[in-house]
C-alpha positions in Angstrom: 9.8 10.9 -12.1 6.1 11.7 -11.7 5.2 15.2 -10.3 3.7 13.7 -7.2 6.9 11.8 -6.4 9.1 14.9 -7.1 7.0 17.0 -4.7 7.3 14.3 -2.0 11.0 14.0 -2.4 11.7 17.7 -2.3 9.4 18.3 0.6 10.5 15.4 2.7 14.3 15.7 2.1 14.5 18.5 4.6 13.7 16.0 7.4 17.3 15.0 7.4 18.3 18.3 9.0 15.2 19.7 10.7 13.3 16.7 12.2 13.8 15.9 15.9 15.9 12.8 16.8 14.0 9.5 16.5 14.3 7.0 19.3 15.0 3.5 18.2 11.6 2.2 19.4 8.1 1.6 18.1 6.5 4.6 19.7 4.5 7.2 17.7 5.4 10.8 18.5 6.5 14.1 17.1 8.7 12.8 14.3 6.0 10.6 12.9 3.4 13.4 13.2 5.7 15.8 11.3 6.4 13.3 8.6 2.6 12.7 8.1 2.0 16.5 7.9 4.7 16.9 5.3 3.2 14.1 3.3 -0.3 15.6 3.5 1.0 19.0 2.5 2.8 17.5 -0.5 -0.3 15.6 -1.6 -2.5 18.8 -1.3 0.0 20.8 -3.5 -0.1 18.0 -6.1 -3.9 17.9 -6.2 -4.2 21.7 -6.4 -1.7 21.8 -9.2 -4.2 19.9 -11.3 -6.4 23.0 -11.4 -3.7 25.2 -12.9 -4.1 28.0 -10.5 -7.9 28.1 -10.4 -8.3 29.4 -6.8 -12.0 28.7 -6.6 -11.4 25.0 -7.3 -8.1 24.8 -5.4 -9.7 26.1 -2.2 -12.1 23.1 -2.1 -9.1 20.8 -1.7 -8.5 20.5 2.0 -8.3 17.7 4.6 -11.8 16.7 5.6 -12.7 14.4 8.5 -15.3 11.7 7.5 -16.3 8.9 9.8 -13.1 9.1 11.9 -10.8 9.2 8.9 -9.0 12.1 7.1 -9.7 12.6 3.4 -7.1 14.4 1.4 -8.1 15.0 -2.3 -10.4 16.3 -4.9 -14.1 16.5 -3.8 -16.0 13.6 -5.4 -12.7 12.7 -7.1 -9.3 11.1 -6.5 -8.2 11.1 -2.8 -6.1 9.6 -0.1 -7.9 8.6 3.1 -5.8 8.3 6.3 -6.8 6.8 9.6 -7.2 9.6 12.2 -5.5 7.6 14.8 -1.9 6.2 14.9 -3.1 3.1 13.1 -1.9 4.7 9.8 1.7 4.3 11.0 3.7 1.1 10.9 7.3 1.0 12.2 10.1 -1.6 11.8 13.6 -2.1 10.4 13.3 -2.4 6.6 17.0 -2.4 5.7 18.7 -4.2 8.6 20.5 -1.1 10.0 18.9 -1.7 13.5 16.8 1.5 13.2 13.1 1.7 12.9 11.8 2.9 9.5 8.3 4.1 8.8 5.4 3.3 6.5 2.3 5.5 6.4 -0.7 3.7 4.9 -3.7 5.2 3.3 -6.8 4.1 1.4 -6.9 5.6 -2.1 -9.6 6.3 -4.6 -9.3 7.2 -8.3 -12.3 9.2 -9.5 -15.4 7.6 -7.9 -14.0 4.1 -8.0 -13.4 1.4 -5.4 -10.9 2.1 -2.7 -7.4 0.7 -2.9 -4.3 0.8 -0.6 -1.2 3.1 -0.8 1.9 2.7 1.2 4.4 5.6 1.6 7.9 4.3 2.7 10.4 6.3 4.8 13.8 5.2 5.9 15.4 6.5 9.1 18.7 8.3 8.1 20.8 10.2 10.7 17.9 10.4 13.1 15.3 11.5 10.6 12.7 10.0 8.3 13.5 10.3 4.6 11.0 9.5 1.9 12.1 6.4 -0.1 9.3 5.1 -2.2 5.5 4.5 -2.5 3.6 1.4 -3.6 0.0 0.5 -4.5 -1.5 -2.5 -2.6 -3.0 -3.8 -5.9 0.3 -3.6 -7.8 2.1 -5.5 -5.1 -0.1 -8.6 -5.6 -0.4 -8.3 -9.4 1.7 -11.5 -10.0 -0.4 -13.4 -7.6 -3.5 -12.5 -9.5 -2.0 -13.5 -12.8 -0.7 -16.8 -11.5 -4.0 -17.8 -9.9 -6.4 -16.5 -12.6 -7.8 -13.7 -10.3 -9.1 -10.4 -11.4 -7.6 -8.0 -8.8 -6.3 -8.0 -5.3 -4.9 -5.8 -2.5 -2.2 -6.2 0.1 -3.1 -5.2 3.6 -0.1 -4.3 5.7 -0.1 -5.4 9.4 3.5 -5.1 10.6 7.2 -5.1 9.7 9.1 -8.1 11.1 12.5 -9.5 10.2 13.0 -6.8 7.6 9.8 -7.8 5.8 6.4 -6.3 5.3 3.9 -8.7 6.8 0.1 -8.7 6.1 -2.7 -10.4 4.4 -4.3 -10.0 0.9 -7.8 -10.0 -0.5 -8.6 -11.1 -4.0 -11.5 -10.8 -6.4 -12.3 -13.7 -8.7 -13.0 -13.2 -12.4 -16.7 -14.1 -11.9 -17.5 -12.1 -8.8 -21.1 -10.8 -8.7 -20.1 -7.3 -7.7 -16.9 -5.3 -8.2 -16.9 -4.9 -4.4 -16.8 -8.7 -3.8 -13.5 -10.2 -2.7 -14.1 -13.8 -2.1 -10.5 -15.0 -2.1 -7.7 -14.3 0.4 -4.3 -15.4 1.6 -3.9 -15.0 5.4 -0.2 -14.2 5.3 2.0 -12.6 2.7 5.5 -11.2 3.2 7.3 -8.7 1.0 10.9 -7.4 1.0 11.6 -3.8 0.2 14.7 -3.0 -1.9 15.7 0.6 -1.2 18.1 0.8 -4.1 15.8 -0.6 -6.7 12.7 1.0 -5.1 10.9 -2.3 -5.5 8.8 -4.8 -3.5 9.4 -8.5 -3.9 7.2 -11.3 -2.7 9.1 -13.6 -0.2 6.4 -16.0 0.9 2.6 -16.4 1.0 0.1 -18.8 2.6 -2.4 -20.9 0.7 -5.0 -19.2 -1.4 -8.4 -19.5 0.4 -11.9 -19.1 -1.1 -15.1 -18.0 0.9 -17.7 -20.7 1.0 -21.0 -19.1 -0.2 -23.1 -21.4 2.2 -21.0 -21.4 5.3 -19.0 -18.1 4.9 -15.9 -20.0 5.9 -12.7 -19.8 4.0 -11.4 -23.0 2.4 -8.2 -23.9 0.6 -8.4 -23.6 -3.1 -7.4 -26.8 -4.8 -5.6 -26.4 -8.1 -6.5 -28.8 -10.8 -3.9 -31.5 -11.3 -1.7 -31.1 -14.3 -2.8 -33.0 -17.3 -0.4 -35.7 -18.4 0.7 -35.5 -21.9 0.6 -38.8 -23.7 2.9 -39.1 -26.7 1.9 -41.8 -29.1 4.5 -43.4 -31.3 3.7 -42.9 -34.9 5.0 -45.5 -37.3 6.0 -44.3 -40.7 
């Protein structure tokens, strides 16, 4: 298990006994706020650990508000960026136990690269949120990229419904003019979370769409028809 995940597990396990009872509704309150704070504290410890006790560098790692979002990470380096409002929280029943679980979403950066998505998953156990797993939005759509000859993509979570993560996805073609261009998308994708296997599985997705350069409208991508293989009889 990676150091970050170990820290998250140890820090968040205490929620079982010390967190306030969670009402079975979609409201955002003290339990969600405490879970977010524990997550941020764990991430800060992990980032500071990278400097091996260098206090001067470690002190630079602190939550910073930038344009209405909270950045947690290394200055000019890797970081997680959380929405300052409750938009970072998504609640819904992930394991069909009739209790609302929690996902905290963040944008993520590695070095000075392009932002991605990160989802931290918590299950409600005995009236408390318990850390279960975490997923990258680009890794969730990896198979879709491979199957459609796309370079990279990212899943954007909107809600949890029917035990599934529901959202959309943006994709970058192999010939995009800029690494920031995402000209393809699917309006709806649904994933199932397996708590035991700690995995996400694609359940369904809508048609792949491509942005028209002239009209800026998204149009369905037509796949080329399969070529028929003609077998000729060879007489010996």
